[in-house]
ChimeraX commands (.cxc) that place a marker at each C-alpha (Angstrom):
marker #1 position 166.89,-111.74,-7.93 radius 0.5
marker #1 position 170.57,-112.37,-7.42 radius 0.5
marker #1 position 169.89,-114.43,-4.31 radius 0.5
marker #1 position 172.26,-117.36,-3.77 radius 0.5
marker #1 position 170.47,-120.61,-2.95 radius 0.5
marker #1 position 171.28,-124.30,-2.64 radius 0.5
marker #1 position 170.04,-127.16,-4.77 radius 0.5
marker #1 position 167.98,-128.35,-1.79 radius 0.5
marker #1 position 166.27,-124.95,-1.56 radius 0.5
marker #1 position 165.35,-125.10,-5.26 radius 0.5
marker #1 position 163.88,-128.58,-4.80 radius 0.5
marker #1 position 161.94,-127.51,-1.71 radius 0.5
marker #1 position 160.60,-124.25,-3.14 radius 0.5
marker #1 position 159.59,-125.51,-6.59 radius 0.5
marker #1 position 158.81,-129.18,-5.84 radius 0.5
marker #1 position 161.05,-130.25,-8.72 radius 0.5
marker #1 position 163.65,-132.94,-9.32 radius 0.5
marker #1 position 167.12,-132.71,-7.86 radius 0.5
marker #1 position 169.21,-133.15,-11.01 radius 0.5
marker #1 position 169.52,-131.83,-14.52 radius 0.5
marker #1 position 169.51,-128.48,-16.20 radius 0.5
marker #1 position 165.76,-128.46,-16.84 radius 0.5
marker #1 position 163.48,-129.42,-13.96 radius 0.5
marker #1 position 159.75,-129.49,-14.59 radius 0.5
marker #1 position 157.39,-129.17,-11.65 radius 0.5
marker #1 position 153.75,-129.92,-12.27 radius 0.5
marker #1 position 153.02,-129.11,-8.60 radius 0.5
marker #1 position 154.03,-125.47,-9.12 radius 0.5
marker #1 position 153.45,-125.36,-12.90 radius 0.5
marker #1 position 157.00,-124.20,-13.42 radius 0.5
marker #1 position 160.20,-125.08,-15.22 radius 0.5
marker #1 position 163.47,-124.42,-13.46 radius 0.5
marker #1 position 166.39,-124.04,-15.82 radius 0.5
marker #1 position 169.94,-124.25,-14.54 radius 0.5
marker #1 position 172.70,-122.62,-16.57 radius 0.5
marker #1 position 175.76,-124.27,-15.03 radius 0.5
marker #1 position 178.98,-122.69,-16.26 radius 0.5
marker #1 position 181.13,-124.96,-14.06 radius 0.5
marker #1 position 180.48,-128.29,-15.77 radius 0.5
marker #1 position 181.30,-127.50,-19.38 radius 0.5
marker #1 position 178.74,-129.93,-20.80 radius 0.5
marker #1 position 176.83,-127.24,-22.71 radius 0.5
marker #1 position 177.78,-123.75,-23.77 radius 0.5
marker #1 position 175.06,-121.37,-22.64 radius 0.5
marker #1 position 175.92,-117.85,-23.80 radius 0.5
marker #1 position 174.85,-114.35,-22.83 radius 0.5
marker #1 position 174.42,-111.81,-25.63 radius 0.5
marker #1 position 173.65,-108.59,-23.80 radius 0.5
marker #1 position 170.79,-109.39,-21.45 radius 0.5
marker #1 position 169.61,-112.43,-23.43 radius 0.5
marker #1 position 170.74,-115.92,-22.46 radius 0.5
marker #1 position 171.04,-118.42,-25.29 radius 0.5
marker #1 position 170.31,-121.55,-23.29 radius 0.5
marker #1 position 171.16,-125.06,-24.47 radius 0.5
marker #1 position 168.31,-127.47,-23.83 radius 0.5
marker #1 position 168.38,-131.08,-22.71 radius 0.5
marker #1 position 169.83,-134.06,-24.53 radius 0.5
marker #1 position 173.38,-135.39,-24.30 radius 0.5
marker #1 position 173.67,-137.58,-27.39 radius 0.5
marker #1 position 173.05,-136.67,-30.99 radius 0.5
marker #1 position 170.87,-133.80,-32.10 radius 0.5
marker #1 position 168.57,-132.31,-29.53 radius 0.5
marker #1 position 164.89,-132.28,-30.35 radius 0.5
marker #1 position 163.41,-128.83,-29.70 radius 0.5
marker #1 position 160.00,-130.37,-29.10 radius 0.5
marker #1 position 160.88,-133.27,-26.81 radius 0.5
marker #1 position 160.22,-133.31,-23.06 radius 0.5
marker #1 position 161.41,-130.17,-21.27 radius 0.5
marker #1 position 162.78,-128.64,-24.46 radius 0.5
marker #1 position 159.17,-128.57,-25.64 radius 0.5
marker #1 position 158.00,-127.12,-22.32 radius 0.5
marker #1 position 160.52,-124.29,-22.66 radius 0.5
marker #1 position 159.90,-123.76,-26.39 radius 0.5
marker #1 position 156.16,-123.38,-25.76 radius 0.5
marker #1 position 156.44,-121.45,-22.48 radius 0.5
marker #1 position 155.06,-118.28,-24.03 radius 0.5
marker #1 position 151.73,-120.06,-24.60 radius 0.5
marker #1 position 151.53,-123.05,-22.22 radius 0.5
marker #1 position 151.24,-121.13,-18.93 radius 0.5
marker #1 position 154.40,-122.64,-17.43 radius 0.5
marker #1 position 156.47,-120.13,-15.45 radius 0.5
marker #1 position 160.20,-120.41,-16.21 radius 0.5
marker #1 position 162.76,-119.63,-13.49 radius 0.5
marker #1 position 166.46,-119.22,-14.27 radius 0.5
marker #1 position 169.29,-120.19,-11.95 radius 0.5
marker #1 position 172.91,-119.65,-12.91 radius 0.5
marker #1 position 175.89,-121.54,-11.46 radius 0.5
marker #1 position 179.26,-119.78,-11.54 radius 0.5
marker #1 position 180.73,-121.57,-8.50 radius 0.5
marker #1 position 179.98,-125.28,-7.88 radius 0.5
marker #1 position 176.92,-125.88,-5.64 radius 0.5
marker #1 position 176.02,-122.16,-5.59 radius 0.5
marker #1 position 172.87,-121.31,-7.54 radius 0.5
marker #1 position 172.12,-117.66,-8.30 radius 0.5
marker #1 position 168.44,-116.95,-8.83 radius 0.5
marker #1 position 168.00,-114.74,-11.91 radius 0.5
marker #1 position 164.21,-114.60,-11.75 radius 0.5
marker #1 position 161.33,-115.46,-14.03 radius 0.5
marker #1 position 162.43,-115.46,-17.67 radius 0.5
marker #1 position 160.64,-115.42,-21.00 radius 0.5
marker #1 position 161.48,-116.49,-24.53 radius 0.5
marker #1 position 163.23,-113.67,-26.35 radius 0.5
marker #1 position 162.70,-115.26,-29.75 radius 0.5
marker #1 position 162.06,-118.47,-31.60 radius 0.5
marker #1 position 164.13,-121.45,-30.36 radius 0.5
marker #1 position 166.90,-122.51,-32.72 radius 0.5
marker #1 position 169.53,-125.22,-33.11 radius 0.5
marker #1 position 173.28,-124.90,-33.50 radius 0.5
marker #1 position 176.20,-127.30,-33.48 radius 0.5
marker #1 position 178.22,-127.50,-30.28 radius 0.5
marker #1 position 181.37,-129.57,-30.08 radius 0.5
marker #1 position 181.55,-131.37,-26.74 radius 0.5
marker #1 position 184.92,-132.63,-25.58 radius 0.5
marker link #1:1,2 radius 0.2
marker link #1:2,3 radius 0.2
marker link #1:3,4 radius 0.2
marker link #1:4,5 radius 0.2
marker link #1:5,6 radius 0.2
marker link #1:6,7 radius 0.2
marker link #1:7,8 radius 0.2
marker link #1:8,9 radius 0.2
marker link #1:9,10 radius 0.2
marker link #1:10,11 radius 0.2
marker link #1:11,12 radius 0.2
marker link #1:12,13 radius 0.2
marker link #1:13,14 radius 0.2
marker link #1:14,15 radius 0.2
marker link #1:15,16 radius 0.2
marker link #1:16,17 radius 0.2
marker link #1:17,18 radius 0.2
marker link #1:18,19 radius 0.2
marker link #1:19,20 radius 0.2
marker link #1:20,21 radius 0.2
marker link #1:21,22 radius 0.2
marker link #1:22,23 radius 0.2
marker link #1:23,24 radius 0.2
marker link #1:24,25 radius 0.2
marker link #1:25,26 radius 0.2
marker link #1:26,27 radius 0.2
marker link #1:27,28 radius 0.2
marker link #1:28,29 radius 0.2
marker link #1:29,30 radius 0.2
marker link #1:30,31 radius 0.2
marker link #1:31,32 radius 0.2
marker link #1:32,33 radius 0.2
marker link #1:33,34 radius 0.2
marker link #1:34,35 radius 0.2
marker link #1:35,36 radius 0.2
marker link #1:36,37 radius 0.2
marker link #1:37,38 radius 0.2
marker link #1:38,39 radius 0.2
marker link #1:39,40 radius 0.2
marker link #1:40,41 radius 0.2
marker link #1:41,42 radius 0.2
marker link #1:42,43 radius 0.2
marker link #1:43,44 radius 0.2
marker link #1:44,45 radius 0.2
marker link #1:45,46 radius 0.2
marker link #1:46,47 radius 0.2
marker link #1:47,48 radius 0.2
marker link #1:48,49 radius 0.2
marker link #1:49,50 radius 0.2
marker link #1:50,51 radius 0.2
marker link #1:51,52 radius 0.2
marker link #1:52,53 radius 0.2
marker link #1:53,54 radius 0.2
marker link #1:54,55 radius 0.2
marker link #1:55,56 radius 0.2
marker link #1:56,57 radius 0.2
marker link #1:57,58 radius 0.2
marker link #1:58,59 radius 0.2
marker link #1:59,60 radius 0.2
marker link #1:60,61 radius 0.2
marker link #1:61,62 radius 0.2
marker link #1:62,63 radius 0.2
marker link #1:63,64 radius 0.2
marker link #1:64,65 radius 0.2
marker link #1:65,66 radius 0.2
marker link #1:66,67 radius 0.2
marker link #1:67,68 radius 0.2
marker link #1:68,69 radius 0.2
marker link #1:69,70 radius 0.2
marker link #1:70,71 radius 0.2
marker link #1:71,72 radius 0.2
marker link #1:72,73 radius 0.2
marker link #1:73,74 radius 0.2
marker link #1:74,75 radius 0.2
marker link #1:75,76 radius 0.2
marker link #1:76,77 radius 0.2
marker link #1:77,78 radius 0.2
marker link #1:78,79 radius 0.2
marker link #1:79,80 radius 0.2
marker link #1:80,81 radius 0.2
marker link #1:81,82 radius 0.2
marker link #1:82,83 radius 0.2
marker link #1:83,84 radius 0.2
marker link #1:84,85 radius 0.2
marker link #1:85,86 radius 0.2
marker link #1:86,87 radius 0.2
marker link #1:87,88 radius 0.2
marker link #1:88,89 radius 0.2
marker link #1:89,90 radius 0.2
marker link #1:90,91 radius 0.2
marker link #1:91,92 radius 0.2
marker link #1:92,93 radius 0.2
marker link #1:93,94 radius 0.2
marker link #1:94,95 radius 0.2
marker link #1:95,96 radius 0.2
marker link #1:96,97 radius 0.2
marker link #1:97,98 radius 0.2
marker link #1:98,99 radius 0.2
marker link #1:99,100 radius 0.2
marker link #1:100,101 radius 0.2
marker link #1:101,102 radius 0.2
marker link #1:102,103 radius 0.2
marker link #1:103,104 radius 0.2
marker link #1:104,105 radius 0.2
marker link #1:105,106 radius 0.2
marker link #1:106,107 radius 0.2
marker link #1:107,108 radius 0.2
marker link #1:108,109 radius 0.2
marker link #1:109,110 radius 0.2
marker link #1:110,111 radius 0.2
marker link #1:111,112 radius 0.2
marker link #1:112,113 radius 0.2
view
């Protein structure tokens, strides 16, 4: 944990896609989530040691049970291992380790400029 890696290393290690904040890999039965604080598209927030992560979907309301949002929402029962990477400096991914749901997924309004 805390290891700095590149996007290419994530792709190679987990056999996942090269873009997006949620990258599902069926080859490794994992979901890689990227909390990128440099882009400003979503506002992921830490409250203590719990990350409130914003799922996928750029337009309109996000559906908690669509595509990778569903994979993450059901990760406590579907057997998919979830790995968290955090970006504080562009192109530098910090591996935070395997993560688990801390509670029931919820929706909130975020204003995107």
